N, C-alpha and C positions, 0 to 999 in steps of 0.2 A: 504494500500500500504506500502511496506517495506520502511524504511528510506533510504536505499541505492538507491532504485529506485527513490524516491523523489529528492534526492541529484543529481543523474545523470540527471533527467529531468530538475532540476533547473539550471544545467550547459548547457544543450542542448538548452534551450529556448533562452538565450542571444546569444549563438553562431549563432543560426538561424537568430535572429534579426540583429546581426552584419553582417552576410552574405548578407542579403537583403539590408542593408544600403550601404555596399561596392559595391554591384552589381549596385545599383542605381547611386552611385557616378561615376562608370566607364563610364556611358553613358554621363557624363558631362565633363570628363577629356580626353584630347588627350593623347594617349600613355598609356592608363590605363590597359594594358595587365597584369602587375604584380598584380594590384589591383583586376582584374578579377579572377586571380588564387586564391588569398586570399579569395575572396567571394565564389568561387566554393568549396574550401576545407571546409570553415565554414558551408556552406549549406549542403553539402553531409554528413559531419561528424555529424552535428546536427541531421539529420534524422537518421543516423546510431546509434548514442548514444540513441536516443529516442527508437528505436527498441531494443537495448541491455538492456535498463532500463526495458522494458516490459518483457524481458526474465529472469531477475534476480530471480524472485520468482520461476521459474521453475527449477532452478539449486539447487542442494543439496550440495554435497561435494565440488564442484568446484566453488561455489558462490563467495568466496573471490578472486579467480583467475579471474573470469569474471569481478567483480567490479574493481579490480586493473588494469586489462587490459584496461577496458573502461576509467578509470582515466588516463592512459597513452595516450590513443587516444585523450582525451580532452586536456591534457596538451600539447601534441605534436601539435595538431591543432592550439591551441592558440599561441604557440611560433612561429610556421611557419607563420601563417596568420598575426600576429601582426608585425613580422619582415618585411614581404612583404609590408604590408600597410604603415609602417614607411618609407620604401625605396621610395615608390611612393609619399606619401603625404608630408613627411618632408625631404626627401633626405638624410636620415641617417638610419643606421642599429640599431636594438634593442641591440644586442651584437654580438661579433664576432662569426660566426658559428651558430647562433641561428636557422636559417631556416633549415640547414641540421640536426641539433640536433633534432629539432621538427619533421622533416620528419622521422628520425630514431626512435623517440619515437612512432610515429604513426605506423610504421612498426612493432615494437616490440609489441605494444598494440594489433594490429590485429592478430599477431601470438599467443599472449596470449589468445585471444578469441578462436582461434582454439584449443589450448591446453585445455581450460576449456570445450569446447564442446566434446572433445575426451575423457577426463578423468572423466567427471561427469557420475555418474551412479545412480542406485536406492539408496535411503537413507539406511544407515546401519541399520540392524535389531537389535532389542533390545533383 
């Protein structure tokens, strides 16, 4: 397995675990809607990152674009979800504008995945 795939999977697994934990916590908290959203984003994006990690070896020219875009999805998901979780659990924000910035990073990351898919082609001939 490629190192980049292992790193992406190493990020996806704790995202999934955190999503399950936050989802479980929402059942015990009143008004846990914000926490539920954080859990949903973590779980969905953990599954997506796992799928993208599996695709990395199949990309040739656009592999760095795919890995970078997936990294943006990971970073954005973490910023977004941690900010929402802190709002619910600690009554504070991570930083000003962190959730919108994280959401923007996820959007750009997903667009980067589309670019990688569209520009990747057969490997250059020697």
